[in-house]
Backbone as JSON Lines, residues from 0, in Angstrom:
{"i":0,"aa":"X","n":[-27.51,5.85,47.52],"ca":[-26.76,4.89,46.1],"c":[-25.15,5.26,46.94]}
{"i":1,"aa":"X","n":[-24.37,4.8,47.7],"ca":[-23.0,5.58,48.04],"c":[-22.05,5.12,47.24]}
{"i":2,"aa":"X","n":[-20.73,6.25,46.65],"ca":[-19.73,5.64,46.26],"c":[-19.14,5.79,47.43]}
{"i":3,"aa":"X","n":[-17.88,4.95,47.15],"ca":[-16.68,4.36,47.75],"c":[-15.28,5.96,46.92]}
{"i":4,"aa":"X","n":[-15.28,6.47,47.94],"ca":[-13.88,7.33,47.43],"c":[-12.76,7.29,46.77]}
{"i":5,"aa":"X","n":[-12.89,5.98,46.58],"ca":[-11.17,5.79,45.41],"c":[-11.86,5.81,44.45]}
{"i":6,"aa":"X","n":[-12.88,4.98,44.39],"ca":[-13.53,4.47,42.92],"c":[-14.01,6.74,41.91]}
{"i":7,"aa":"X","n":[-14.21,6.92,42.95],"ca":[-15.19,9.05,42.18],"c":[-13.15,9.43,42.31]}
{"i":8,"aa":"X","n":[-11.99,8.78,42.52],"ca":[-10.95,10.05,42.78],"c":[-11.04,8.85,41.35]}
{"i":9,"aa":"X","n":[-10.56,7.71,40.66],"ca":[-9.95,7.3,40.05],"c":[-10.69,7.88,38.58]}
{"i":10,"aa":"X","n":[-11.98,8.31,38.93],"ca":[-13.15,7.89,37.86],"c":[-12.53,9.94,37.16]}
{"i":11,"aa":"X","n":[-12.63,10.58,38.57],"ca":[-12.08,12.46,37.67],"c":[-10.56,12.05,37.25]}
{"i":12,"aa":"X","n":[-9.66,11.53,37.79],"ca":[-8.27,11.41,37.16],"c":[-7.93,10.46,35.74]}
{"i":13,"aa":"X","n":[-9.34,9.52,35.34],"ca":[-9.15,9.92,33.62],"c":[-9.69,10.77,33.46]}
{"i":14,"aa":"X","n":[-10.71,11.24,33.71],"ca":[-11.82,12.42,32.79],"c":[-10.25,13.71,33.13]}
{"i":15,"aa":"X","n":[-9.48,13.86,33.76],"ca":[-8.56,14.64,34.13],"c":[-7.4,14.29,32.87]}
{"i":16,"aa":"X","n":[-7.47,13.74,32.41],"ca":[-6.11,12.96,31.58],"c":[-6.52,13.11,30.41]}
{"i":17,"aa":"X","n":[-8.03,12.55,29.9],"ca":[-8.23,12.65,28.99],"c":[-9.01,13.55,27.77]}
{"i":18,"aa":"X","n":[-9.33,14.47,28.95],"ca":[-9.44,15.93,27.97],"c":[-8.93,16.41,27.53]}
{"i":19,"aa":"X","n":[-7.39,16.68,27.77],"ca":[-5.92,17.34,27.44],"c":[-5.39,15.78,26.24]}
{"i":20,"aa":"X","n":[-5.49,15.18,26.24],"ca":[-5.46,14.25,24.48],"c":[-6.42,14.21,23.3]}
{"i":21,"aa":"X","n":[-7.8,14.44,24.28],"ca":[-8.61,14.66,22.93],"c":[-8.52,16.03,22.82]}
{"i":22,"aa":"X","n":[-8.46,16.67,23.15],"ca":[-8.39,17.71,22.75],"c":[-7.15,17.87,21.31]}
{"i":23,"aa":"X","n":[-5.96,17.45,21.9],"ca":[-4.52,16.99,22.04],"c":[-4.42,16.77,19.57]}
{"i":24,"aa":"X","n":[-5.26,15.31,20.09],"ca":[-5.88,14.93,18.69],"c":[-6.67,15.99,18.44]}
{"i":25,"aa":"X","n":[-7.98,16.5,18.41],"ca":[-8.3,17.88,17.58],"c":[-7.84,18.95,16.77]}
{"i":26,"aa":"X","n":[-6.56,18.75,17.18],"ca":[-5.9,19.74,17.21],"c":[-5.08,19.38,16.03]}
{"i":27,"aa":"X","n":[-4.59,18.0,15.73],"ca":[-3.83,16.78,14.59],"c":[-4.58,17.29,13.89]}
{"i":28,"aa":"X","n":[-5.45,16.92,13.68],"ca":[-6.95,15.85,12.6],"c":[-7.21,17.29,12.37]}
{"i":29,"aa":"X","n":[-7.25,18.52,12.5],"ca":[-7.88,19.91,12.4],"c":[-6.69,20.31,11.07]}
{"i":30,"aa":"X","n":[-5.06,20.12,11.64],"ca":[-4.03,20.91,10.9],"c":[-3.9,19.66,10.2]}
{"i":31,"aa":"X","n":[-3.8,19.06,10.39],"ca":[-4.13,18.21,8.77],"c":[-4.78,18.14,7.9]}
{"i":32,"aa":"X","n":[-6.14,18.15,7.97],"ca":[-7.48,18.24,7.36],"c":[-6.57,20.13,6.25]}
{"i":33,"aa":"X","n":[-5.58,20.94,7.29],"ca":[-5.8,21.84,6.49],"c":[-3.94,21.52,5.73]}
{"i":34,"aa":"X","n":[-4.07,21.0,5.56],"ca":[-2.62,20.44,5.06],"c":[-3.36,19.58,3.36]}
{"i":35,"aa":"X","n":[-4.98,18.94,3.68],"ca":[-4.66,18.1,2.58],"c":[-5.55,19.07,0.9]}
{"i":36,"aa":"X","n":[-5.24,18.26,0.03],"ca":[-5.23,19.13,-1.01],"c":[-3.92,19.06,-1.4]}
{"i":37,"aa":"X","n":[-3.95,19.5,-3.47],"ca":[-2.89,19.5,-3.49],"c":[-2.64,20.85,-4.42]}
{"i":38,"aa":"X","n":[-1.27,21.46,-3.85],"ca":[-0.3,22.43,-3.77],"c":[0.7,22.47,-4.77]}
{"i":39,"aa":"X","n":[0.67,24.06,-5.2],"ca":[1.53,24.07,-6.18],"c":[2.51,25.03,-6.04]}
{"i":40,"aa":"X","n":[3.42,24.74,-6.52],"ca":[5.02,25.6,-5.86],"c":[5.15,26.3,-6.48]}
{"i":41,"aa":"X","n":[5.52,28.02,-5.98],"ca":[5.27,29.44,-6.21],"c":[6.79,29.65,-6.14]}
{"i":42,"aa":"X","n":[7.56,29.14,-5.12],"ca":[9.07,30.05,-5.06],"c":[9.89,28.25,-3.95]}
{"i":43,"aa":"X","n":[10.07,29.36,-4.34],"ca":[11.94,27.76,-3.16],"c":[12.78,28.29,-3.66]}
{"i":44,"aa":"X","n":[13.82,28.21,-1.95],"ca":[15.12,28.18,-2.38],"c":[15.61,26.67,-1.57]}
{"i":45,"aa":"X","n":[17.28,26.85,-1.76],"ca":[18.16,26.04,-1.32],"c":[19.47,26.72,-1.04]}
{"i":46,"aa":"X","n":[19.95,25.67,-0.17],"ca":[21.56,26.17,-0.01],"c":[22.25,26.95,-1.82]}
{"i":47,"aa":"X","n":[21.85,26.67,-2.93],"ca":[22.07,26.52,-4.54],"c":[21.39,27.45,-4.73]}
{"i":48,"aa":"X","n":[20.38,28.05,-4.98],"ca":[19.73,28.78,-5.12],"c":[18.47,28.67,-5.11]}
{"i":49,"aa":"X","n":[17.86,29.22,-6.07],"ca":[16.13,29.01,-6.85],"c":[15.58,27.55,-6.87]}
{"i":50,"aa":"X","n":[14.52,27.32,-6.3],"ca":[13.8,26.05,-7.3],"c":[12.83,25.7,-8.33]}
{"i":51,"aa":"X","n":[12.73,26.36,-9.06],"ca":[11.04,26.75,-9.62],"c":[12.11,26.88,-11.49]}
{"i":52,"aa":"X","n":[11.07,25.64,-11.59],"ca":[10.93,25.5,-13.05],"c":[10.22,25.87,-14.3]}
{"i":53,"aa":"X","n":[10.0,26.58,-14.89],"ca":[8.9,27.26,-15.65],"c":[8.47,26.52,-16.48]}
{"i":54,"aa":"X","n":[9.31,25.46,-17.01],"ca":[9.17,24.49,-18.21],"c":[7.47,23.34,-17.79]}
{"i":55,"aa":"X","n":[7.58,22.64,-16.09],"ca":[6.55,22.16,-15.45],"c":[5.96,22.15,-14.37]}
{"i":56,"aa":"X","n":[5.28,22.25,-14.51],"ca":[4.83,23.08,-12.77],"c":[5.21,21.7,-11.71]}
{"i":57,"aa":"X","n":[5.53,22.1,-10.17],"ca":[6.37,21.61,-9.81],"c":[4.06,21.26,-8.36]}
{"i":58,"aa":"X","n":[4.17,19.84,-7.9],"ca":[2.96,19.56,-7.27],"c":[3.41,19.04,-6.05]}
{"i":59,"aa":"X","n":[2.71,19.45,-5.29],"ca":[2.92,18.53,-4.23],"c":[1.31,18.18,-3.26]}
{"i":60,"aa":"X","n":[0.49,17.21,-3.13],"ca":[-0.67,16.28,-2.41],"c":[-0.64,15.87,-1.26]}
{"i":61,"aa":"X","n":[-1.39,16.85,-0.75],"ca":[-1.9,15.82,0.89],"c":[-2.97,14.64,0.98]}
{"i":62,"aa":"X","n":[-2.92,13.79,1.04],"ca":[-4.63,12.72,0.88],"c":[-3.69,11.83,2.49]}
{"i":63,"aa":"X","n":[-4.21,12.32,3.67],"ca":[-4.22,12.0,4.48],"c":[-2.17,11.93,5.71]}
{"i":64,"aa":"X","n":[-2.26,10.08,6.01],"ca":[-0.56,10.18,5.78],"c":[1.05,10.09,5.17]}
{"i":65,"aa":"X","n":[0.19,10.45,3.91],"ca":[0.94,10.2,2.47],"c":[0.41,11.11,1.3]}
{"i":66,"aa":"X","n":[1.8,11.27,0.95],"ca":[2.11,13.04,-0.51],"c":[2.1,12.43,-1.63]}
{"i":67,"aa":"X","n":[1.92,12.97,-2.97],"ca":[2.76,12.09,-3.48],"c":[2.74,14.13,-4.51]}
{"i":68,"aa":"X","n":[3.35,13.91,-5.41],"ca":[3.17,14.34,-6.83],"c":[3.97,15.05,-8.33]}
{"i":69,"aa":"X","n":[4.27,16.08,-9.16],"ca":[4.41,16.19,-9.7],"c":[5.62,16.76,-9.73]}
{"i":70,"aa":"X","n":[6.99,16.24,-9.82],"ca":[8.32,17.14,-9.89],"c":[8.25,16.77,-12.03]}
{"i":71,"aa":"X","n":[10.04,18.27,-11.31],"ca":[10.29,18.41,-13.72],"c":[10.81,17.56,-13.63]}
{"i":72,"aa":"X","n":[10.26,16.71,-13.18],"ca":[10.66,15.18,-14.7],"c":[9.41,14.08,-14.04]}
{"i":73,"aa":"X","n":[9.27,13.84,-12.89],"ca":[8.54,13.51,-12.52],"c":[8.03,12.84,-11.12]}
{"i":74,"aa":"X","n":[6.74,12.14,-11.37],"ca":[5.94,11.62,-9.93],"c":[7.32,11.68,-9.38]}
{"i":75,"aa":"X","n":[5.8,11.32,-7.75],"ca":[6.45,10.66,-6.8],"c":[5.65,10.84,-4.98]}
{"i":76,"aa":"X","n":[5.86,10.07,-5.27],"ca":[4.82,10.18,-3.35],"c":[5.77,9.41,-1.96]}
{"i":77,"aa":"X","n":[5.13,9.43,-0.76],"ca":[6.16,9.15,0.48],"c":[4.71,9.59,1.85]}
{"i":78,"aa":"X","n":[5.56,9.07,2.11],"ca":[5.2,9.13,3.96],"c":[4.61,10.74,4.22]}
{"i":79,"aa":"X","n":[3.71,10.82,5.06],"ca":[3.93,12.21,6.37],"c":[4.31,12.42,7.49]}
{"i":80,"aa":"X","n":[4.83,12.5,8.43],"ca":[4.12,12.42,9.78],"c":[4.64,13.5,9.67]}
{"i":81,"aa":"X","n":[3.07,13.76,10.72],"ca":[2.75,15.67,11.57],"c":[3.52,14.89,13.55]}
{"i":82,"aa":"X","n":[4.72,16.25,13.38],"ca":[4.45,16.04,15.16],"c":[3.27,16.22,16.3]}
{"i":83,"aa":"X","n":[3.54,15.79,17.0],"ca":[3.3,15.85,18.17],"c":[1.91,17.18,18.5]}
{"i":84,"aa":"X","n":[0.62,17.27,19.1],"ca":[0.21,18.47,18.93],"c":[0.33,19.33,18.05]}
{"i":85,"aa":"X","n":[0.6,18.62,16.22],"ca":[0.6,20.24,15.66],"c":[-0.74,20.39,14.78]}
{"i":86,"aa":"X","n":[-0.41,21.95,14.99],"ca":[-1.91,22.18,14.04],"c":[-1.46,22.0,12.25]}
{"i":87,"aa":"X","n":[-2.2,23.91,12.48],"ca":[-1.44,24.5,10.81],"c":[0.0,25.21,10.07]}
{"i":88,"aa":"X","n":[0.27,24.59,12.09],"ca":[1.54,25.29,11.73],"c":[3.05,23.92,13.01]}
{"i":89,"aa":"X","n":[3.68,23.68,12.35],"ca":[4.82,22.81,13.29],"c":[5.79,21.82,12.81]}
{"i":90,"aa":"X","n":[5.69,20.6,13.43],"ca":[7.37,19.9,13.07],"c":[6.11,18.68,11.79]}
{"i":91,"aa":"X","n":[6.89,18.3,11.25],"ca":[7.11,17.61,9.74],"c":[7.79,16.61,9.26]}
{"i":92,"aa":"X","n":[8.09,15.29,9.42],"ca":[8.89,14.69,8.12],"c":[8.0,13.66,7.41]}
{"i":93,"aa":"X","n":[8.66,14.38,6.04],"ca":[8.44,12.71,5.09],"c":[9.47,12.09,5.16]}
{"i":94,"aa":"X","n":[9.15,10.88,5.36],"ca":[9.42,9.4,5.06],"c":[10.0,8.91,3.28]}
{"i":95,"aa":"X","n":[11.31,8.31,3.42],"ca":[11.01,7.51,2.23],"c":[10.62,8.32,0.48]}
{"i":96,"aa":"X","n":[11.47,8.99,0.15],"ca":[10.42,9.36,-1.47],"c":[10.84,8.89,-2.56]}
{"i":97,"aa":"X","n":[9.79,7.6,-3.15],"ca":[9.76,7.1,-4.44],"c":[9.06,7.8,-5.87]}
{"i":98,"aa":"X","n":[10.12,7.67,-6.49],"ca":[9.83,8.27,-7.51],"c":[9.96,7.16,-9.05]}
{"i":99,"aa":"X","n":[9.37,7.75,-9.89],"ca":[8.79,7.88,-11.44],"c":[10.83,7.88,-11.27]}
{"i":100,"aa":"X","n":[11.34,6.8,-12.38],"ca":[12.35,7.32,-13.01],"c":[13.15,7.35,-14.88]}
{"i":101,"aa":"X","n":[12.52,8.7,-14.27],"ca":[11.86,8.92,-16.05],"c":[13.64,10.2,-16.47]}
{"i":102,"aa":"X","n":[14.18,9.87,-16.98],"ca":[15.29,11.04,-17.71],"c":[14.36,12.49,-17.73]}
{"i":103,"aa":"X","n":[16.02,13.29,-17.74],"ca":[15.07,14.73,-17.69],"c":[14.41,15.47,-19.42]}
{"i":104,"aa":"X","n":[14.43,15.79,-19.48],"ca":[15.02,16.54,-21.34],"c":[16.06,17.27,-21.22]}
{"i":105,"aa":"X","n":[16.71,17.63,-20.12],"ca":[17.9,18.51,-19.66],"c":[18.13,18.4,-18.56]}
{"i":106,"aa":"X","n":[19.74,18.53,-18.27],"ca":[20.8,18.22,-16.43],"c":[20.03,19.16,-16.08]}
{"i":107,"aa":"X","n":[19.57,19.87,-16.17],"ca":[19.2,21.35,-15.51],"c":[18.33,21.18,-14.32]}
{"i":108,"aa":"X","n":[17.19,20.12,-15.28],"ca":[16.16,20.14,-14.86],"c":[16.89,17.99,-14.38]}
{"i":109,"aa":"X","n":[17.38,17.83,-14.8],"ca":[17.07,16.59,-13.6],"c":[18.01,16.92,-11.51]}
{"i":110,"aa":"X","n":[18.95,17.85,-12.18],"ca":[19.36,18.85,-11.74],"c":[18.47,19.47,-10.04]}
{"i":111,"aa":"X","n":[17.91,20.38,-11.49],"ca":[16.95,20.84,-10.2],"c":[15.28,19.95,-9.24]}
{"i":112,"aa":"X","n":[15.67,18.89,-9.98],"ca":[14.85,18.07,-9.59],"c":[14.98,16.98,-7.98]}
{"i":113,"aa":"X","n":[16.27,16.26,-8.25],"ca":[17.05,15.77,-7.26],"c":[17.19,17.54,-6.19]}
{"i":114,"aa":"X","n":[17.55,18.45,-6.02],"ca":[17.36,19.44,-5.24],"c":[16.17,19.41,-4.56]}
{"i":115,"aa":"X","n":[14.53,19.3,-5.67],"ca":[13.68,19.76,-5.35],"c":[13.3,18.14,-4.09]}
{"i":116,"aa":"X","n":[14.03,17.06,-4.45],"ca":[13.46,16.08,-3.71],"c":[14.45,15.98,-2.07]}
{"i":117,"aa":"X","n":[16.19,16.93,-2.39],"ca":[16.26,16.7,-1.26],"c":[15.44,17.61,-0.58]}
{"i":118,"aa":"X","n":[15.41,18.81,-1.12],"ca":[14.32,20.03,-0.03],"c":[13.1,19.59,0.59]}
{"i":119,"aa":"X","n":[12.46,18.52,0.54],"ca":[11.53,18.57,0.6],"c":[11.5,17.29,2.15]}
{"i":120,"aa":"X","n":[13.38,16.58,2.04],"ca":[13.75,15.59,2.85],"c":[13.85,16.12,3.63]}
{"i":121,"aa":"X","n":[15.13,17.51,3.72],"ca":[15.18,18.59,4.11],"c":[13.79,19.18,5.96]}
{"i":122,"aa":"X","n":[13.17,19.35,4.9],"ca":[11.36,20.21,5.77],"c":[11.44,19.69,6.98]}
{"i":123,"aa":"X","n":[11.39,20.38,7.94],"ca":[11.06,19.83,9.59],"c":[10.27,20.57,9.81]}
{"i":124,"aa":"X","n":[9.38,21.63,9.32],"ca":[8.55,22.36,9.76],"c":[7.91,22.75,8.38]}
{"i":125,"aa":"X","n":[6.08,22.85,8.75],"ca":[5.17,23.1,7.53],"c":[4.51,24.96,8.23]}
{"i":126,"aa":"X","n":[3.91,24.53,7.45],"ca":[2.97,26.47,7.87],"c":[1.76,26.27,6.55]}
{"i":127,"aa":"X","n":[0.44,26.84,7.09],"ca":[-0.22,26.99,6.24],"c":[-0.45,28.66,7.04]}
{"i":128,"aa":"X","n":[-1.23,29.44,5.4],"ca":[-1.48,30.86,6.13],"c":[-3.05,30.36,6.99]}
{"i":129,"aa":"X","n":[-2.83,31.43,7.33],"ca":[-4.21,31.66,7.38],"c":[-6.1,31.86,6.77]}
{"i":130,"aa":"X","n":[-5.84,32.48,6.24],"ca":[-6.69,32.13,4.45],"c":[-6.64,30.82,3.98]}
{"i":131,"aa":"X","n":[-5.73,29.42,4.26],"ca":[-5.79,28.05,4.42],"c":[-4.94,27.89,2.56]}
{"i":132,"aa":"X","n":[-4.28,29.84,1.91],"ca":[-4.01,29.46,0.46],"c":[-2.27,29.18,-0.01]}
{"i":133,"aa":"X","n":[-2.15,28.99,0.93],"ca":[-0.14,29.04,1.0],"c":[0.52,28.04,1.96]}
{"i":134,"aa":"X","n":[1.6,27.96,2.07],"ca":[1.66,25.89,2.62],"c":[2.53,26.66,2.05]}
{"i":135,"aa":"X","n":[4.05,26.65,3.43],"ca":[5.29,26.62,3.47],"c":[5.69,25.94,4.32]}
{"i":136,"aa":"X","n":[6.78,25.06,3.81],"ca":[7.81,23.85,4.17],"c":[10.01,24.98,4.27]}
{"i":137,"aa":"X","n":[9.25,24.3,5.38],"ca":[11.08,25.16,6.36],"c":[12.19,24.04,6.61]}
{"i":138,"aa":"X","n":[13.01,24.11,6.51],"ca":[14.57,23.14,7.0],"c":[15.59,24.02,6.72]}
{"i":139,"aa":"X","n":[16.27,23.12,7.21],"ca":[17.88,24.12,8.07],"c":[19.01,24.21,5.83]}
{"i":140,"aa":"X","n":[18.34,25.02,6.08],"ca":[18.69,25.46,4.32],"c":[17.56,25.63,2.93]}
{"i":141,"aa":"X","n":[16.26,25.77,3.9],"ca":[15.91,25.49,2.67],"c":[14.38,25.56,2.69]}
{"i":142,"aa":"X","n":[13.88,26.72,1.85],"ca":[12.71,27.5,2.38],"c":[11.57,26.78,0.74]}
{"i":143,"aa":"X","n":[10.31,26.44,0.45],"ca":[10.02,26.1,-0.2],"c":[8.21,26.19,0.08]}
{"i":144,"aa":"X","n":[7.56,27.65,-1.2],"ca":[6.06,27.53,-0.75],"c":[5.52,27.39,-2.83]}
{"i":145,"aa":"X","n":[4.72,27.09,-1.45],"ca":[2.84,26.28,-2.56],"c":[2.21,27.12,-2.44]}
{"i":146,"aa":"X","n":[1.3,27.04,-3.34],"ca":[0.08,27.76,-3.18],"c":[-1.46,26.84,-3.71]}
{"i":147,"aa":"X","n":[-2.3,26.69,-3.0],"ca":[-3.46,26.24,-3.01],"c":[-3.3,25.31,-4.33]}
{"i":148,"aa":"X","n":[-3.54,24.34,-5.19],"ca":[-4.73,24.45,-6.44],"c":[-5.3,25.33,-6.56]}
{"i":149,"aa":"X","n":[-6.36,25.35,-7.93],"ca":[-7.65,26.16,-8.17],"c":[-8.24,24.64,-8.69]}
{"i":150,"aa":"X","n":[-7.29,23.7,-8.36],"ca":[-8.61,22.02,-8.06],"c":[-8.77,21.37,-7.23]}
{"i":151,"aa":"X","n":[-9.13,22.65,-6.55],"ca":[-9.68,22.17,-4.97],"c":[-10.91,21.53,-4.89]}
{"i":152,"aa":"X","n":[-10.22,20.69,-4.05],"ca":[-11.48,19.93,-3.19],"c":[-12.55,20.74,-1.94]}
{"i":153,"aa":"X","n":[-14.46,20.24,-2.35],"ca":[-14.37,21.37,-1.27],"c":[-14.91,23.04,-1.04]}
């Protein structure tokens, strides 16, 4: 069987382009899977100080391209986007945070919750520790650290 050089060259070119694309997709998926599950806020700060409220555990749950959780007073949800080629460390962006609108028992909790949501919106980078037990979000003037919840699946 005889092949034409042009077809062979075209097939080789398609293969050369496909391998890096598939590798990038695999990295994105494995990085996203490192985020999946529930995380509990253990420390954090913004330009106004600490973001911890011992009265109510604050959670962040990744489920595919969405997040949800418990803030100091309200539950919330949002979309999340990862940058190209992002593994367990890389760019991240939260989209439109929706929340219930219950008033907190104390004004200080209301303020803390508003700052927590602002910190999520300001976060532009995520990092998961090598052991998969710590997640950190960072952005301009913002640092938020979570530990994996004990109710971890799998």
